[in-house]
N, C-alpha and C positions, 0 to 999 in steps of 0.2 A: 608693686610700686608703693612707694611711701607715702603714707596718708597723707601727712601735712603739706608734702608737695603737690599732692594729686589736689588737695583743696585750695593751696594757694594759686594754681592755675586756673583753676575754675571761677575761684573769687574774681581776680584779675579780669577774666575772660567777661564776667556780669559787669565790671567797669567799663572795660571796652566797649562792650554792647550798647550800655547807656550813652557814652561819650560819643559813639558813632552815630546812633540815632539822634542824639542832638545836633551833631554837624550836619548830619543829612539833611534835618527838619529847616535848619537856618540858612544853609547855603543855596536852598532853593527860593529863598525871599530877597527882595530888593532891601539892599544895605543904605541907610541913609546918612548915617554919620560915622565917626571916628570911634566912637565907643562900641558902636555894633560890628565895626571893621575888626578892632582889637578883640572883641569876643569871638568872630569866626576864626581868625587867625589863633588863638588860645584853643579852641575846640580843634583845630587841626593838629597844633602842636601834642596837646594832651592824647587824642584819639592816638596820631602817629607812635607816641612814645608807648603808650598802652599795647599797641597791635605787635610791637616786636618784643616786648616785654612776656605778654602772655604766651608767644611762639617759644622764646626764649624757657620760660617756667616748664611748659609742656614738654619740649625738647628733651630738658634734664629730667622729666620724670621717666623718657623712654631711654635715658643713661648717656644721651650726648653731653657732650661738654662744649659751650659756646660761651664766647665771651665777648662779643662785641655785637652791636645791631646788625653790623654788615655780615658778620659770622653767623648769627642767627638766622638770617634772610636766606643766606647761601643753603643753609642746612635745611630749613623749613621746605626749601625748593627741591633740593635732592630728594627729601624723604616724602614728597608729594602731598606737604600740607598746605602748600601755595602753589597757584599754577603759572603766575606770570611773575618770575623775580625781579625782572627788569622794571617794571613798574613799582614794586615794593622799595626797590632800591632809588629810585628816582622821587617817592614819597618819603624817604629818609633823607637824601640830599635836600629837598625841598624844607623839611622840618629844621634841620641843621641850619639852611640860611635863616628860616624865620628866627630863629633861636638868636642868631649873631648879627641880624640886619636891623638896621635902628630907622631906616628911611620904609615906612610900610606901601610907600606906592608902587616899587617893583615888586616887591613882595607879595604884594596882592594880586597882581599881574600873574607872577609865576604859581601861586597858589590854584588859581580857577583854570591855569593850563595843566595841571595832574589832571 
């Protein structure tokens, strides 16, 4: 395993872990204003992005070639790295929706249904 690739996925995993902990911490709190809502949505987007990228980096250290988030999730599921591929795909779709949606009300509703 290439040392730089190995350290890359580990570093990205540490970033993912920090992001996930922040997302988890703040999604259990009451959100009172637009700034807080925007922050939670940003945490979700960042965590989702890091999640598939850490999987991609790890899969590449194992010799797989994956080029997209969806392909990465499918390969991670097939390799046994993740248990519920369907939930991961749904999260990816919600992340894509959040990036391309400018009305946060339906977005916020979909975010909490994940």
